[in-house]
C-alpha positions as CSV (number, residue, x, y, z in Angstrom):
1,M,11.6,-24.5,-36.2
2,A,11.4,-26.3,-32.9
3,A,15.1,-26.0,-32.2
4,E,15.1,-22.2,-33.0
5,H,12.0,-21.7,-30.8
6,A,13.8,-23.6,-28.0
7,A,17.0,-21.6,-28.4
8,I,15.1,-18.3,-28.2
9,Y,13.5,-19.5,-25.0
10,G,16.9,-20.6,-23.7
11,Y,18.5,-17.3,-24.4
12,G,15.8,-15.7,-22.3
13,V,17.2,-17.7,-19.4
14,V,20.8,-17.0,-20.4
15,G,20.3,-13.3,-20.5
16,A,18.5,-13.2,-17.1
17,R,21.5,-14.8,-15.4
18,L,24.2,-12.6,-17.0
19,P,25.5,-9.3,-15.6
20,E,25.0,-6.2,-17.7
21,D,28.3,-6.6,-19.5
22,Q,29.7,-7.9,-22.8
23,Q,28.3,-11.4,-22.2
24,R,24.8,-10.1,-21.9
25,T,25.4,-8.1,-25.1
26,D,26.6,-11.3,-26.8
27,A,23.5,-13.1,-25.5
28,R,21.2,-10.3,-26.9
29,T,23.0,-10.6,-30.3
30,A,22.6,-14.3,-30.3
31,L,18.9,-14.0,-29.4
32,A,18.3,-11.6,-32.2
33,A,20.2,-13.9,-34.7
34,H,18.0,-16.9,-33.6
35,Q,14.8,-14.8,-33.9
36,A,15.8,-13.7,-37.4
37,R,16.6,-17.2,-38.4
38,R,13.3,-18.5,-37.0
39,D,11.4,-15.8,-38.9
40,A,13.3,-16.7,-42.1
41,W,12.4,-20.4,-41.8
42,Q,8.8,-19.4,-41.0
43,R,8.6,-17.4,-44.2
44,L,10.2,-20.2,-46.2
45,L,7.9,-22.8,-44.9
46,G,4.8,-20.6,-45.2
47,G,5.8,-19.8,-48.7
48,A,6.0,-23.5,-49.5
49,G,2.5,-24.0,-48.2
50,A,3.5,-25.6,-44.9
51,T,2.3,-24.5,-41.5
52,P,5.3,-23.8,-39.2
53,G,5.0,-25.1,-35.7
54,A,4.4,-22.7,-32.9
55,A,6.7,-22.3,-29.9
56,A,5.9,-24.2,-26.8
57,A,4.9,-22.3,-23.7
58,G,8.1,-23.5,-21.9
59,Y,11.0,-25.9,-22.3
60,Q,12.8,-28.2,-20.0
61,L,16.4,-26.9,-19.4
62,P,19.1,-29.6,-19.6
63,F,20.5,-28.4,-16.2
64,A,19.8,-25.8,-13.6
65,V,21.0,-22.3,-14.5
66,T,21.6,-20.3,-11.4
67,D,24.5,-18.0,-12.2
68,A,26.5,-16.5,-15.0
69,A,28.7,-19.6,-15.4
70,G,25.6,-21.7,-15.8
71,A,24.2,-19.2,-18.3
72,G,27.4,-19.5,-20.4
73,R,27.2,-23.3,-20.3
74,L,23.6,-23.2,-21.4
75,A,24.4,-20.9,-24.3
76,A,27.2,-23.2,-25.4
77,H,24.8,-26.2,-25.1
78,L,22.1,-24.5,-27.1
79,E,24.5,-23.6,-29.9
80,S,26.1,-27.1,-29.9
81,R,22.7,-28.7,-30.1
82,L,21.7,-26.4,-33.0
83,T,24.9,-27.4,-34.9
84,A,23.6,-31.0,-34.9
85,V,20.2,-29.9,-36.0
86,Y,21.6,-27.8,-38.8
87,A,24.1,-30.5,-39.9
88,D,21.1,-32.8,-40.3
89,L,19.2,-30.1,-42.2
90,V,22.1,-29.5,-44.6
91,A,22.0,-33.2,-45.5
92,A,18.2,-33.3,-45.9
93,V,17.2,-30.2,-47.8
94,A,17.3,-29.4,-51.5
95,A,20.1,-27.3,-53.0
96,P,18.3,-24.0,-52.9
97,Q,18.0,-24.1,-49.1
98,R,21.3,-25.9,-48.4
99,G,23.3,-22.7,-48.3
100,S,21.0,-21.2,-45.7
101,A,21.2,-24.3,-43.5
102,A,25.0,-24.4,-43.9
103,D,25.2,-20.7,-42.9
104,A,23.1,-21.4,-39.8
105,L,25.4,-24.4,-39.0
106,R,28.5,-22.2,-39.2
107,D,27.0,-19.4,-37.2
108,C,25.9,-21.8,-34.4
109,A,29.3,-23.5,-34.4
110,L,31.1,-20.2,-34.0
111,R,28.8,-19.0,-31.2
112,A,29.2,-22.4,-29.4
113,R,32.9,-21.9,-29.4
114,R,32.6,-18.3,-28.2
115,W,30.4,-19.6,-25.3
116,G,33.1,-22.2,-24.4
117,A,32.0,-25.4,-26.2
118,A,34.8,-27.8,-26.9
119,P,36.2,-27.6,-30.4
120,T,35.2,-30.2,-32.9
121,A,36.6,-31.1,-36.3
122,F,33.1,-31.4,-37.8
123,P,30.6,-29.3,-36.0
124,G,27.2,-30.9,-35.7
125,L,28.4,-34.4,-36.4
126,P,29.1,-37.0,-33.8
127,D,32.7,-37.3,-32.8
128,P,34.1,-40.5,-34.3
129,A,36.2,-41.0,-31.1
130,G,32.9,-41.0,-29.0
131,T,33.8,-37.8,-27.1
132,P,30.6,-35.8,-26.4
133,A,30.6,-32.4,-28.2
134,T,27.9,-30.8,-26.1
135,T,28.4,-29.2,-22.7
136,G,25.9,-31.2,-20.6
137,P,23.5,-34.1,-20.5
138,A,20.0,-33.7,-21.8
139,T,17.1,-34.3,-19.5
140,A,13.6,-35.7,-20.1
141,G,11.2,-33.4,-21.8
142,P,11.6,-30.9,-24.6
143,D,15.1,-29.6,-24.7
144,P,15.7,-25.9,-25.5
145,A,17.6,-26.9,-28.6
146,G,15.4,-29.9,-29.5
147,P,15.8,-32.2,-32.5
148,A,14.2,-30.2,-35.3
149,A,14.8,-26.8,-37.0
């Protein structure tokens, strides 16, 4: 949940820095996908008797976003971070939810590539050669694609 909340916040920043063109349309589509995914996880958790965590009032961005190029890098970073979250979730959840987690992993990996993230053989998993798969260093504080779905 936390990672989806953070991605939604991050896409607000992304959209604000993009011109009114196809990239902004892509950002709106990604935002809607993350909102739908968040809502689905909230329903699932609520139905299981858990209390889903609320979104934070704000999130620390991993780097300054001042223009369209930075917005694209942030979108790639958000999606790359989410692939790692969803890879962990695929490994951790029971079979009935594994398909949803795998679908989310695939969707995030595809969006990350569209936003310019480096290709990786196994999205969401550490590169065995030690090459970073994300597009920028994380900073202190909650990251807009933090460690938990």
